[in-house]
N, C-alpha and C positions, 0 to 999 in steps of 0.2 A: 352544588359544586362551587358556586360563585359566592356563597355567603361570606361576607367580610371582604369582598373584592370591590374596589371603587375605581372607575375610570374617570379621569380628569379630562384629558384631551389627547389627541394624537396617539402616542404609545406610552402614555404616563398612567401606571396603575399603582394601587396600594393593596396590600393583603394585611388584614388586621383581625386577630382573633387570639386563640391560644398560641403562645409562642411569640417570636419577635414580629414587630411591625416592619413590614418589607415594602419598599418602593422600587419600581423600575422606571427609569427615564423620567423622573419627576419634572413636570412642567405645568404651570397653571394650577398649583395645589390651592384648593378653596378652603381649607381649614388649617388647624395648627397642630396636628397630631405628629408628634416628633418621630423620627425613624430610628430603628435599631439596625437596620441594614438597608443600604442604597446600592442598587445595581445599574450601571450605565452600560448601553450597549455599543455606542460609538460617538464620534465627535461632532455630528452634525447639530446645529443649533436647536432643531426641534426634538432633540433627545438629551442633549447636554446643556443644562442651564446651571451654571455654577452657583448663581445667587439662590436658586431653589434648594440646592444641596446645603448651602450654608444656613439657609432658613430652617431646614428640617434636622440639622445635625444637633446632637447633644455630645457630651465628652465620650460616651461609650459607642457612639454610632460607628458602624463598619461600613466602609465604602469599597465597592468592588468595580473595577473598570478595566479597559484594555490600556496598554501601555501608553498610547498617545494621549488618551483622555486623562490619564493620571498626571500627566505634565501640566494640565490645565486647571487642576483642582488643588486647592489648599489642604494642608493636612495629610495624615496618613491615609494611603490607598493601597489596597491589595490588588495587584496587577494580575490579570488573568488572560489566557489565550485559548483559542478553539481546541476543544478536545480536553481541556484541563478540568479536573474535579476537585473541589475544596469543600471544607466545612467552615462556615462563617456563622459564629455565634449560635451554634447547634443547627443551622440551616445547610443542608446538603445541596451544593450548587454544582452544576455541570455547565461550562460553556460550550456551545455548539457554533459552527460556522454560520456567518450571514454575509452574503455577497451577491453581486448581480452576474448573471450569465447572458441576459438578453442584450443583444449588440448595442442597441441605443441607450442602455443604462450602464454599460460596463465601466464608464468613468465615475459613477456616482457612489458606488460601494465596491471597490476593487478587492478582489480576494487577497491581494498583497497586504492590505491594511490590517488584516487580523481582527476584523470586527466580528461581533458575536451576538448570538441569542443566549438565552438561559434556560435550563431546565432545573427545576427545583421542587422539593417536596414541602408542602404546607398544609397543616390541618388534616393530614392523612390522604391527601390528593397530591398528584404530580402535575406541574404546570409547566408548559413551554411558551415562553415569550419570545417570539421570533426576531425581534429587532427589525432592521430593515434588510430585506433579503428577497431574492427570487425563490422559485420553487426548485430546491436542490434534491437530487436523488439521494445523497448521503444523509438527508434529514427524514426520508420517508421511513426509515427504520426506528425512528423514535417511537416511544410508547406512552405518551402523556395521557393523563385523565382529561386535561383541558389544554387546548392549543389556541394561542392567541396570535393571530397572523395579520399581516397588513394586506389590505386589499385596495389600496389607492391608485395603483398604476403610476406612471410617469417616473418614480424613484424606486418603486418596488413591484412585485407582482400585482396585477389587478385582480378584480373580484373573480373573474373566470379562471385565471391561473391559480389562484388561492383556493378555489372550490376543488379544482382537480388535485391539488396538492393534498388537502385535508382528506380527500376520499382515498388517497393512496396510503396516508399515514394512519387513518382510522382511529383518531381520538375518540374518547367517550362524549366530548362536547368541544365545539369550535366556536371561537369568539372572534369577530372581525374587529381590527383596529386600524389606525393610520389612515382615516378617511374623514371627510366632513370638515377638515381644518386647512391644512396647507394645500391639498389637492382632493379632489374626488367629492362628488355629491354623496350626502348621506343616504340617498336612495339606493346606492350601490350595495348597501349592507342586505337589503331585501333580496337583490339579485344573487348575492353570494349564498344566502340562506337557502334559496331555491336550488342553486347550482350544486351545493354540497351534498344535497341528499343522497343517500340515507344518513349521512352524519349528522347529529343534531347540532343545531347552531342556536346560540343565545346572543341577541343583539342588546348590549348595554346602553344606557343613556349616560353621556358624559355630564360632569358637573358644570362644565363650561358651554356656553352655547355654540352650536355649529356655526362656522364662518363661511362655509361654501353653500350655494343654493341646491 
């Protein structure tokens, strides 16, 4: 289910195969494969890197982002809000909520900001990229083949919260992200894998070296 999927760092991924080349939150891109579609979840620097977008863009590239992000990016941007579904270059995309509910994190990703995760179909599979979020009950009813969820804690749910979240969602496969760089030891991915059982977990290797011990 992850054939053609590349993890660069933090929450930066690429999908490449039949159909458009898709990036979510590009940061630390280590090659020069241009994008057909770029989706940005929110405005924090580890998800929004305007120079990375410019590097990946070609004249036909479609960029999808929240309203505040769109103001920081040059060129045409399709604005999306939580709950909205659109078709982008043949890619069916749905934006879902992404925000904090844990008290000590409420100011980091407030619900009022309208930041998002994305659910989209690629290569016959449905992928959920959570963006930065806590474990939200309204997301448990999503039915993705693959759920990419943050496990870093501090700014998002930690590995234990994320494990409980995917057990309620029951994707066919869970992939941890948002660890090993800004916060969180890479070793927490193994804790998440064990904690998420019986949901299968695949831990990807980023193309950039981990920065956390």
